[in-house]
N, C-alpha and C positions, 0 to 999 in steps of 0.2 A: 384530564379533566374536559368534560363538552358544557364550559360555563357559558350562559346565557341569564339576561334580564329576569328574574323572580320575582313573583308577589310574595310577599313573606306571609301573609294572612294565609294565602293558599295553600304555602308550601306546610305552614304549622298546624293546619285543619288536617291534611293527610295524615302530617306525623302523629297529630295526637289521636286520630279516627283510632287507628292500632289497638290505643289503649283502651279507648272507649269503655271495652265490655270488663277487662279485667278492673278498672277503674271502678264501675257500677257493680260488681260482685262484691268487692273490697270496701263499699260503702264508701268511695272517695270522689273528689270532686277535680276535675280537669279545668280549667277557664282560661281562656284566649284572651287577651287585652291588647288594644293598639292601633292605629289607624290603617284603615283601609288599601290606602295607596303606597304603602311604603314597599319597595320592592329591593334588591339584595341580588349583584352580579354574582351567581353561585354555579355549582353544579346541583342542581337538583337533589338527584340519588345521594350523593355525596354527603350533602348537608342534611338532608332527612334521615341518614345513619347518625350523623354524629348527634345532630337534636333528638332523634328516638332514643340513642344510648342516656340520653340524660334525663330526657322525662322518664324511661323505665327506672332507673336508679331513684329516681326520686319517688316513682310509687310502690316501689321494693322497700325505700326506708321510710314510709310514712304511714301512721298507725291508722285503722278505721276510723273513717269520718274525716279524713283528712284532706289538706287540699293544695291541689298543686297550680302556680298561675304561671301561663308563659305568655309574656309581654315581649312587644319590639317597640323600638323607637329610631327615630332619625333626627341627630343632632347636625348642624352645619359643619362637626366633622366626621362624626360616627356615626353609622346604623351598629345598636345595640341589640341583642335577642336575651332576656333573660328567662332562666326558669327557677324558678322559689317552690319551697314545699314548707310546711310547718312540721316535718316527723321530728327525726332521730336528730337529727346534725350531726355532725363531723367533730372526733376529737381534735382538739389542735396537734397535737402529736402525729396527727393522720395527714393531716391538710396539706403538706409539701410533697406527701408520696402519692396521692391517689391517681396521679397523671402516669406512675412508673408504669411499664407491666407486668403484668401477674401482682401487682400490689394487692394484697388482702390483708385489712386491718383484723389483729386479733379480737377486735370489739366484734365487727359485722362478719362473724364465721356463720351465723345463720341463716344467710341471706345465701341465693344461688348465685354462680357466675366464678368466672376464675380472672378476673382482673384485666380484661382487657377493651372493656366498653370506655372509659375515661381517655385512656391512653390513645385509643382511635378515634376518638370524637377531638382530642384534644391535636392530633396529626391531620385530620380532616382541614380543622379550622384554619391552622397555621397554614396549609395548603392553599388555602383561599387569604395568605396573608393578614389573619384576623389572629385575636389571642383570645384567651378562654382566662377567667378569674374566678376566685368560688371565695364565699364571704361564709362560715356559719358559726351555730351556737347550739352546744349539745342541747337535746331538750327542747328547741325551737325552732329549729329547720336550717336549710341552707339555701344558697342564693349563688346558683353560675350565671354567670355574663359571657357571651361572644360578642366581641368588638370587633370590628369591622372598618375601617378606615375608608373615609371616600375617594378612589385612587382611580386614573384611568382604566378604561376596560385593556387586556393583555390578551 
């Protein structure tokens, strides 16, 4: 990995621009929210891949007219990046399996994919000494949180 100090807002703009056309076609909104001066020590290409996978899933599982909010914050201990949608949500029986390779819920068989996006995102975040957590309610949406401790640069 080629890590450098990256501005999170610029990184997330690059990620979400890839999905603007699809979002507009499906009458969905992607909103960015966070301080302009927050940065993260990461490999921008790999981190873009991880975040893009989660944003893509949010778009796929959010109905027409839905909203995806991508936000970030820096606390004294952590930098967090959140991807939140008001889509279908994830069933509790599936929540512990979504990061397993090739896992496909019997409930979401109508969407494309082979079950590699979320496991790849998790692997990338963990390679950056971060964690991924998810909370979700069926019919209300999901919230993914990428958390990175403020560590010394390696």
